[in-house]
C-alpha positions, 0 to 999 in steps of 0.5 A: 783864921780857919785853915782851908783845903781846896782840892781841884779835880778833873781830867788832865787839861781841865784847867786845874793848875790854872784855876788853883793858881788864880784862886791862890792869887785871890786868897793872897789879895785877901792877905792869906798865906797860900800853899799850892800843891800838885799831885803827883809830886814827881820831886819826891822819891815816891813821885819819881817812881810814879813818873818812871811807871807813867813813862813805862819804865816799870809796870805795876798793877793798878792797886800798887799804882794807886797806893803809890799815888796815895803814899805821895800825898801822905808825904805831905800830910804833916805839912798840910796839917801844920799849914791848916792849923796855922790858918793857911790856905792849901790848894791841891791840883789833884788830891784824894778823889783822883785815886778814887776816880782812876782806881775805880775805872781800873777795877778797884773798890772805890771804898777801899781807895777812899778808906786808905786815904781817910787819915789824910787831911780832908778837903773843905771843898772839892771843885770838879772842873768838868770837861769832855774826854775829847776836850782833854785830848784836844788840849794836849796833842803831844807828850801825853802819858799812857792814861792821857791817851786812853779815851775810853779810860778818860770817859770812865774817869769822868763818870766816876768824878761826876758820881763823886761830885753828887756828894756833899762838899763838892762843886761841879764847874763847867770847865769848857768855858772861858778861863775868866768865867771859870775863875769868877765862878770859883771865886763866888763858890769860895766866898759862899763857902767862907760865909757859912 
């Protein structure tokens, strides 16, 4: 069986974690081995440093923050490659395109951000769960980090995601709909992908 790497992208509260878990269950019903990853992973040393920065304990320039996010993904590179080689399914809640979207909105060259990540396993497909910034804020009223509180930033991030989603290998899904409708949409997308 061919390994499959699917990345879920979108603003916070767009349903990435929920839909990744649901797609994982779908694949498990098909008898596939599934690995769910969520980035950043705050349990690793690099992830712990990202968490401290998001809480405001440390202040880093934008390029250093994005390099930390990217390094956090590289911590999983060997494992992801091994899983894909074994024919497993890897589902990521955020992946390479998050750094492009957030980096670009903070003035970084998106080509540089993408290039630094070129040696990571690349997604078979990237699913953008597209919601309005106002929806993201409304769905999480408390406990937001500094990025989640910045509506203007979220608007620019969404614009970057939409530009990226015009590239081959992306599918844009309306994340404003009911969860079950989104799940059915994603399962249809994956069936089409596997039928190619």
